[in-house]
C-alpha positions, 0 to 999 in steps of 0.5 A: 685387394685395393684393385678389386675395391676400385673396380667395384666402385667404378662399376657401381658409378657406371651403373648409377650413371646410366640410371641417371641418364635414362631417367634424364632421357625419359623426363626429356622425352615426357617434355616433348611436344606434339609438333603436328597431327596427320590423318590418313584414311584408307580402305574406301576407294569410292566412298569416304564416309569418315571425315577428317574434321570428325577424326580431329574433333575426336582427337581434340576431345581426348586431349590430343592437339598440336603443342600438347606434351606427348606424354599426356596423349593417351593413344590407346583411349583415342584408338578405342574411341575412333573404332566405336565409329561403325565406319571405321575398320581399324585405328592406328595411332603413333609418334615418329621421331619428329614428334608428329602424331600419325593417325591411320584410319581403315574405313569399311567399304559398303558392298550393298544397300538393304531395305527391310520389310519394316522400311528401315535401310542400311549398308553392309560391308564385306564382312556383313556388318551393318553400316549406317546412312549418311546424310551427306554422301550415298554410296552407288552400290546394289540395292536389295529390297524386302529383306525380312528382318531388322534384328541385330541377331539374325535367325539362321535362314536369315543369316544364310539370306544375308550371305546370299545378298553379299555374294550376289552384290559382289558379283554385280560389283565386279561387272561394270555392265551388270552394276550399271544395268541393276536398278535394284534386286528384290528379295521374294518370300521364298529367299529367291532373287529378282532383278529390276533392270535400269534399261527395259521393263521386264523382271529378271529371275535369277533364283538363288545365289548358286551358279551365278556365272552360268546364269549371267552368262545366259542373261548376257547371251539373251541380251546380245540376241534380243537387244538389236532384233525385238528390243527389251519391251517385248518381254515381261519376264526373263527366267535364267534360274534353270539350267541350260535355259532361258525362259522368256515371257512375252508381254501380254501373253497368257499366264500359266496360272490365275490369282487366288480370287479368280481361281476361287470364283471359277471353281465356285461357278463349276460347283454351281453348274454341278449342283444344278445338273445333279439336282433330283438325282440319286448319286452324290457329287464330291464337292471340290476344295478351291486351291490357291492357284489353279493352272488352265489345264486343271480347269479344263480337266474339271470342265471335262468332268462336268460335261460327263456329269451332264451326259450321265444326268440325261440317263435314267437314274437308278433309284436305290434305297437308303439304309433308313428306308430298309430300316423302316420296312416291317420286319416278322415278329420274333416268336418267343417260346417258353422253356421248361424250368 
């Protein structure tokens, strides 16, 4: 009986001692001071848009400083504050055994710079997140102009277009020659892409973001063949968007189509010729509707029809009576007969 009481008492004393030691250890830990703060920024190899000075300013504003009690520093609050910076992808804070506060920052790396139709500009990273510009630094990344929207929440077509921008930017950045040769990439209203090169005064049409390996392989092959022979200034447009071919337009060559104003003017002249030829004739000529773009073969076709009309006008015209004339012709009076009731 006494042995049992002694054993229980010993275990109770051991439990109390253990609790006392734990409380003392916790109090001692709370009294420990932050010995130092080390900031490490990773993620961006070529561009650093998160400055250590800015990180340290955030630390100080949130009560984290050398000599401050470790228990008084709210690490989770500081992580949340740092993550509000658009350039910070992830923030991780912890104390080591020597009470050194480690601040590990993973920075977002810009992939491309976009200029919208309204004149705004921003970067995007590999997740298509918008990143603000910096007054001190500028990233050397492909530039895309005429992006159609400034909205934070994009429409479905604009979201697909942004994915194409990301795809083309990643492809250009992987090739040192293309990166050095690309001055900017223009986005057309049809959501296709045209490259303006650094060397040469021509337009490179690549179409959409599909089959980029084939398109740029054809472009490089064209460069190798033309570079030493004729030079770049000979060609105005290089089109690689079609399968198994490169369509190159020489500078000053006749264009396959005309602009709207010129097309309207030429069609108006043709209509005037038709009206003058058909004056005093009895058959009608259909009025042509001007198109937005008229190809040369279409104009030739209309001109040929005009010549046919001129030849037809020289022949004696057959005058047909109109329906009005037929209606005015006297008709025999109807004979009314009386019927018996």
